N, C-alpha and C positions, 0 to 999 in steps of 0.2 A: 687599420677595415673593416678588422672585426669583432672591437672595439663599438667602434660607431655602427656598425650595424643591431648588435648587440644593442646600446640606448638606443638608435631607433624600437627596435622589437619592443623594449621597454616602454618604452614611449605611447608607445598607439596604443598598446596593449592595455597601459595603467587608463589611457585615456576615455578609451576603450567602455575598459570595465568600470570605467565613473558614470559617465554620462548614462551608459544604460545602466546602472543602482538611482542616477538620480532622476530617472527618470521612470521609474518605481514608485521610489516614493516622490513625486509631481514635486522634483526642486529643480526639474528644466525649464523653465521662463522662457528659456531658450527655443524649441522644441515644439513645446505646445500649440502656442498660436498659429504653427506655421501646421500642424497637423489640422485644425479646427479653417485656416483659410479654405486646406484645401478638401475638408470636410472628406477627408480619409475617417473610417470604421472607427473608434476607439479601441479594440483587440488589435487594431493594428499597430496602436503606440502600444503598448504592449509585446510584440511580436518583433518591433524593431528591435524597441530594448534587449529581448532577450537573442539576438539577434549577435544586438553589439556587444554583449555580456559575456555569451559564448565566444566572440570575435575575440575579446582581449585576452580570453582565458588562451587558449588559445597560441596568441599571441606568444607568452609566456609560458610555455611549454618546451621542454628544449627539440622534442624529436622531428624531425625537420616533416616530415608530413604536416603537423597541430599545421605549427608555423603559414604552411603555406592551404595550409585548410580554412586557417585563421584570414590572413593577407587577403585570400579570393572573397570572404566572409567580407571585409573590412569594403573591398572594392564594390562590392554588393551595396552596402547600403551606402556609398559614399553616391551611386552612379545614383541610387533609389533619392538621395539631396540633389543631386547634378540639374535633375526629372520631377523636379518636384518647384525644386525653383525658377525653374523655364517655366513651370503650368502655372505659378504663380504670377507673371511676368515683369519678376525682381529684378531688382540693377544685374545691372551686370558681377560689379564687385562682390555681390553674394555670392558670386561661381568661385572663386578662387580658391579660398578655402579648401569645403567639399571637390574641387578638382584639383587641387595639390593634391590630399588625400588619396585618391582615388588613380592619379598619379602614382604618384610614388610607393601606395599598398600593391599596384598588378610590377613593381619595379620588383619589390619585394620575393611576389611571385615569382618571375622570372629566372631569378637570378638564384633562388631554389632551387626550380627545375632542372635551370646549371648543372648547380655545383652540385646536386640528386644525380645528375647521370658523367 
C-alpha cells in the first residue's frame, strides 16, 4: 500500500506540474477554450496554472504537511473545474475525470491527516 500511495502522489504531482507548465507555454489546447467560453479573465488562467504547478511540486515533497497542502490545492482546482463545467452546461461525462481526481485528492488529504495523529 505504501508503494501505491507513493506512485499516486508522483503521478498526480507530475501531471499537475506538466499541466501548469503547459498553460504558461500556451500548449494546453484543452483548457484555454474552456476558460474563454466561461469568460474568465486572462490573469485567472495564469493563476490556475500557478496553483496547479505549486500543488504538483508540493505533492512530490516528502513532508506530510506539504503533501496535505498539495492535495487540498489539487482538490480546489478540481472543484473549480467541476464548477466551470457545470456553469458551461457540459455533458456529465466531462465531470467524471475532475470528479475522480477531486475525490482522490480529498482521500489523500484525509489519509495523511489520519496518519499524522
